[in-house]
C-alpha positions as CSV (number, residue, x, y, z in Angstrom):
1,X,0.3,0.0,0.0
2,X,3.2,2.4,0.5
3,X,4.6,1.6,-2.5
4,X,1.2,2.4,-4.4
5,X,1.0,5.7,-2.0
6,X,4.7,6.7,-3.4
7,X,3.7,6.4,-6.9
8,X,0.7,8.2,-7.0
9,X,2.2,11.4,-6.0
10,X,5.1,10.9,-8.5
11,X,2.4,10.7,-11.6
12,X,0.0,13.3,-10.1
13,X,3.4,15.7,-9.8
14,X,5.0,14.6,-13.8
15,X,1.3,15.0,-15.3
16,X,0.5,18.3,-14.1
17,X,4.3,19.6,-15.1
18,X,3.5,17.5,-18.1
19,X,0.6,19.3,-19.3
20,X,1.6,22.6,-18.2
21,X,5.0,22.7,-19.8
22,X,3.1,21.8,-23.3
23,X,0.3,24.4,-22.6
24,X,3.4,26.8,-21.7
25,X,5.2,26.2,-25.0
26,X,1.8,26.3,-27.4
27,X,1.0,30.1,-25.6
28,X,4.6,31.7,-26.4
29,X,4.3,29.9,-30.1
30,X,0.8,31.5,-30.7
31,X,1.5,34.4,-28.7
32,X,-1.7,33.5,-26.5
33,X,-1.4,34.6,-22.6
34,X,-4.0,32.4,-21.3
35,X,-2.6,29.5,-22.7
36,X,0.5,30.6,-21.1
37,X,-1.3,31.2,-17.6
38,X,-2.9,28.0,-17.5
39,X,0.3,26.7,-18.1
40,X,1.7,28.3,-15.4
41,X,-1.1,27.3,-13.2
42,X,-0.3,23.9,-13.8
43,X,2.6,23.9,-13.4
44,X,2.6,25.6,-10.0
45,X,-0.4,23.1,-9.1
46,X,2.4,19.9,-9.6
47,X,5.2,21.8,-7.6
48,X,2.1,22.2,-4.8
49,X,-0.2,18.9,-5.1
50,X,2.5,16.2,-5.5
51,X,4.4,16.9,-2.5
52,X,1.6,17.5,-0.5
53,X,0.2,14.5,-1.9
54,X,4.0,12.8,-0.8
55,X,3.8,14.1,2.8
56,X,0.1,13.0,3.1
57,X,1.0,9.2,2.3
58,X,3.5,9.1,4.6
59,X,1.9,10.8,7.3
60,X,-0.9,7.9,6.7
61,X,1.0,5.3,5.9
62,X,3.8,5.0,8.0
63,X,4.0,2.3,11.0
64,X,3.3,3.0,14.1
65,X,5.8,3.4,16.7
66,X,6.6,0.1,18.6
67,X,5.3,0.2,22.6
């Protein structure tokens, strides 16, 4: 279960970053400010959501301490 909890944040980070880069490059090529803005939003979201999911997975999937 911990493996899946670690794969999810990495996949989320990768897809958000990839989508943001694609939108950003398309927006720059066509000089479209809206696409560039949405691309930057997705890049920022990747750097926020990925680590937050990682931290949540580490918190809830950690082994309890021995008593």
